C-alpha positions in Angstrom: 229.0 -51.3 -154.0 226.7 -53.7 -152.3 225.9 -57.0 -154.0 222.5 -58.4 -153.4 222.5 -62.1 -153.6 219.4 -63.8 -154.9 217.5 -66.0 -152.6 217.9 -69.8 -153.4 215.2 -71.1 -155.5 212.9 -73.4 -153.6 211.3 -76.3 -155.4 207.5 -76.0 -155.6 205.5 -79.1 -155.0 204.3 -80.7 -158.2 200.5 -81.2 -157.9 200.6 -83.6 -160.8 202.9 -86.1 -158.8 200.6 -85.6 -155.8 197.6 -86.5 -157.9 199.3 -89.6 -159.3 200.3 -90.8 -155.9 196.5 -90.3 -154.8 195.5 -92.3 -157.8 197.8 -95.1 -157.1 196.8 -95.3 -153.5 193.1 -95.3 -154.5 193.8 -98.2 -157.0 195.8 -100.2 -154.5 194.3 -103.6 -153.4 193.0 -102.6 -150.0 190.3 -105.0 -150.4 192.8 -107.8 -150.5 194.5 -106.5 -147.4 191.1 -106.3 -145.7 190.2 -109.9 -146.8 193.6 -111.3 -145.6 193.1 -109.6 -142.2 189.7 -111.0 -141.9 190.9 -114.5 -142.6 193.8 -114.2 -140.3 191.6 -112.9 -137.5 189.1 -115.7 -138.1 191.7 -118.5 -138.1 193.2 -117.1 -134.8 189.9 -116.8 -133.2 188.7 -120.4 -133.9 192.2 -122.0 -134.0 191.6 -123.8 -130.6 187.8 -123.6 -130.5 186.1 -126.9 -130.7 185.1 -128.4 -133.2 187.0 -126.3 -135.8 190.4 -128.2 -135.5 188.4 -131.5 -136.1 186.6 -130.1 -139.1 189.9 -128.7 -140.5 191.5 -132.1 -140.2 188.5 -133.7 -142.2 188.4 -130.9 -144.8 192.0 -130.7 -145.6 192.2 -134.3 -146.6 189.9 -133.3 -149.6 192.1 -130.4 -150.8 194.3 -132.7 -152.9 191.2 -134.3 -154.4 189.7 -130.9 -155.4 193.1 -129.7 -157.0 193.7 -133.0 -158.7 190.1 -133.1 -160.2 190.4 -129.6 -161.4 193.8 -129.9 -163.0 192.9 -133.2 -164.8 189.5 -131.9 -166.0 190.9 -128.5 -167.1 193.8 -129.9 -169.0 191.3 -132.2 -170.9 189.0 -129.2 -171.5 191.9 -127.1 -172.9 192.9 -129.8 -175.4 189.3 -130.4 -176.4 188.5 -126.6 -176.6 191.6 -126.0 -178.7 190.6 -128.8 -181.1 187.0 -127.7 -181.4 188.1 -124.1 -182.0 190.3 -125.1 -184.9 187.3 -127.3 -186.3 185.1 -124.2 -186.3 187.5 -122.5 -188.6 187.4 -125.3 -191.1 186.2 -124.6 -194.6 184.2 -127.8 -194.6 180.6 -126.9 -193.9 179.8 -130.2 -192.2 182.7 -130.0 -189.8 181.8 -126.4 -189.0 178.1 -127.1 -188.4 178.9 -130.1 -186.2 181.6 -128.4 -184.1 179.1 -125.4 -183.7 176.3 -127.8 -182.8 178.5 -129.1 -180.0 179.6 -125.9 -178.6 176.0 -124.3 -178.6 174.5 -127.5 -177.2 176.9 -128.0 -174.4 176.9 -124.3 -173.4 173.0 -124.5 -173.1 173.3 -127.3 -170.4 174.1 -126.3 -166.9 177.3 -127.9 -165.5 175.6 -129.6 -162.7 173.1 -131.2 -165.1 175.8 -132.2 -167.5 177.8 -133.9 -164.7 174.7 -135.8 -163.7 174.0 -136.8 -167.3 177.5 -138.1 -168.0 177.8 -139.9 -164.6 174.4 -141.5 -164.4 173.2 -141.7 -168.0 175.8 -141.4 -170.8 178.6 -143.3 -169.3 176.5 -146.3 -168.0 174.9 -146.5 -171.5 178.3 -146.5 -173.3 179.4 -149.3 -170.9 176.3 -151.3 -171.8 177.0 -150.8 -175.5 180.6 -151.9 -174.7 179.3 -155.1 -173.0 177.2 -155.9 -176.2 180.3 -155.3 -178.4 182.4 -157.6 -176.2 179.8 -160.4 -176.4 179.9 -160.1 -180.2 183.6 -160.0 -180.2 183.9 -163.3 -178.3 182.0 -165.0 -181.1 183.9 -163.3 -184.0 186.2 -165.6 -185.9 188.2 -164.3 -188.8 190.2 -166.8 -191.0 193.3 -165.3 -192.6 194.7 -167.3 -195.6 198.4 -166.7 -196.2 198.8 -169.3 -198.9 197.0 -172.4 -200.2 198.5 -174.5 -197.3 198.9 -171.9 -194.6 196.1 -170.1 -192.7 195.1 -169.2 -189.2 192.0 -168.1 -187.3 192.0 -164.6 -185.6 189.8 -164.3 -182.5 189.1 -161.6 -180.1 188.1 -163.6 -177.0 190.5 -161.7 -174.6 189.3 -158.3 -175.3 185.8 -159.5 -176.0 185.5 -161.1 -172.5 186.9 -158.1 -170.8 184.4 -155.8 -172.5 181.6 -158.2 -171.9 182.2 -158.6 -168.1 183.1 -154.8 -167.5 180.6 -153.5 -164.9 179.4 -150.0 -164.6 180.5 -149.9 -160.9 184.2 -150.5 -162.0 184.2 -147.0 -163.5 184.9 -144.7 -160.5 182.6 -141.6 -160.0 185.8 -139.3 -159.8 186.4 -140.1 -163.4 182.8 -139.6 -164.5 182.9 -136.2 -162.8 186.1 -135.3 -164.5 184.6 -136.2 -167.9 181.5 -134.1 -167.2 183.5 -131.1 -166.0 185.9 -131.3 -169.1 183.1 -131.6 -171.6 181.3 -128.6 -170.0 184.2 -126.4 -170.0 185.5 -127.5 -173.4 182.7 -125.6 -175.1 183.5 -122.3 -173.2 187.3 -122.6 -173.7 186.8 -123.3 -177.4 185.3 -119.7 -177.6 188.3 -118.4 -175.8 190.6 -119.9 -178.3 188.5 -118.7 -181.1 188.5 -115.2 -179.9 192.3 -115.3 -179.4 192.8 -116.6 -183.0 190.4 -113.9 -184.4 192.5 -111.4 -182.6 195.5 -111.9 -184.9 195.3 -109.5 -187.8 194.4 -110.8 -191.1 197.2 -109.2 -192.7 199.6 -111.6 -191.0 197.8 -114.5 -192.6 197.9 -112.8 -196.0 201.7 -112.2 -195.6 202.3 -115.9 -194.7 200.2 -116.9 -197.8 202.3 -114.6 -200.0 205.4 -116.2 -198.7 204.1 -119.8 -199.8 203.0 -121.1 -196.4 200.1 -123.4 -196.3 197.1 -122.7 -194.2 198.2 -125.3 -191.6 201.7 -123.8 -191.5 200.3 -120.4 -191.0 198.1 -121.4 -188.1 200.8 -123.6 -186.5 203.8 -121.1 -187.0 202.2 -117.7 -187.1 198.7 -117.5 -185.6 198.7 -120.0 -182.7 201.9 -118.8 -180.9 200.5 -115.3 -180.9 196.9 -116.4 -179.9 198.1 -118.5 -177.0 199.9 -115.4 -175.4 196.6 -113.5 -175.8 194.4 -116.2 -174.2 196.6 -117.1 -171.3 195.0 -114.7 -168.9 191.3 -115.7 -169.5 192.4 -119.3 -169.5 193.9 -118.8 -166.1 190.7 -117.1 -164.9 188.7 -120.1 -166.2 190.8 -122.4 -164.2 189.8 -120.6 -161.0 186.2 -120.9 -162.1 186.9 -124.7 -162.6 188.3 -125.0 -159.1 185.1 -123.6 -157.8 182.9 -125.6 -160.1 184.7 -128.8 -159.0 182.6 -128.7 -155.8 179.9 -130.1 -158.0 181.6 -133.5 -157.9 180.6 -133.9 -154.4 177.1 -134.9 -155.5 178.6 -138.1 -156.8 180.4 -138.9 -153.5 183.8 -137.7 -154.6 185.7 -137.0 -151.4 186.7 -133.4 -152.1 186.6 -130.4 -149.9 182.8 -129.9 -150.1 182.0 -133.6 -149.6 184.3 -133.8 -146.5 182.5 -130.8 -145.0 179.1 -132.2 -145.9 179.9 -135.6 -144.3 181.1 -134.0 -141.0 178.2 -131.5 -140.8 175.7 -134.2 -141.4 177.1 -136.5 -138.8 177.5 -133.9 -136.1 175.0 -131.1 -137.0 177.7 -128.4 -136.9 176.6 -127.0 -140.2 177.6 -123.5 -139.3 181.2 -124.4 -138.3 181.7 -127.0 -141.1 180.6 -124.7 -143.9 182.7 -121.9 -142.4 185.8 -123.9 -142.8 184.8 -125.2 -146.3 184.1 -121.7 -147.6 187.3 -120.3 -146.0 189.3 -123.1 -147.7 187.9 -122.3 -151.1 188.5 -118.6 -150.6 192.1 -119.0 -149.7 192.6 -121.3 -152.7 190.9 -119.0 -155.2 192.5 -115.8 -153.7 196.0 -117.4 -154.2 195.2 -118.3 -157.7 193.7 -114.9 -158.4 196.9 -113.1 -157.3 199.1 -115.5 -159.4 196.8 -114.6 -162.5 197.2 -110.8 -161.7 201.0 -111.2 -161.6 200.9 -113.1 -164.9 198.8 -110.5 -166.6 201.3 -107.8 -165.4 204.2 -109.8 -166.8 202.5 -110.3 -170.1 201.5 -106.6 -170.3 205.0 -105.5 -169.6 206.2 -107.8 -172.2 203.9 -106.2 -174.8 205.1 -102.8 -173.8 208.7 -103.7 -174.3 207.9 -105.3 -177.7 
């Protein structure tokens, strides 16, 4: 009797896996690879070509100024934005209307105009008012009576004289630019925080209220911790936008990347080469931050999947 052995089963290719692989390859960041290759090729081609090394030596001195201005302005904007977002959730009609007036008013003014206004109009006017207040304080005398036989006179000559003699030129343009950027972005970030707070379900607030928690405790312990996790990616993207918008401070003479490039180009008439270096420097900074934001979003998304 002859036994016929069955042929070994061969695994058939799974078309579904092939389609998944094709989709993943199509979604791969080929654009990033192309851009990195272009940057590398450009750097290698002009590395020893005059005047690129000299321009880079001038521009790189402004990198720290750009980063420092961006970080300080953004931290102030985040604090102000969160505070304004909380004010807009107040039950007090006056507080709500005033905070909404601030947000809509600031959002309606271009950042460049706001930086100009704060640096050349608002801050000098505030310093002038401070001078008037200082002159008034130098003349102010307050007599404090402790008993029938003991009294002393309280004066404000020290602080008054400092305020009265404070000159507008003593307030650096760097800080004026930071204030302008912070005010401009605070209005936009307040909307980010408001959207994050509104994304938390109303049922959680009602559950906290049923447990006897006050409105402030609910916001601090329940809503804000979850809202912050939601708004981290858009906040990071706004920081990248702030880094690019920081180039506006060059109009006030702040020695950032843009100003360094402008100064060298104006003195040597090498505008093409100078702005090549300036644009490439911003591109590398923003791409690096964008990749960091992508990794952060992937990490937070994975955390939500495991939750």
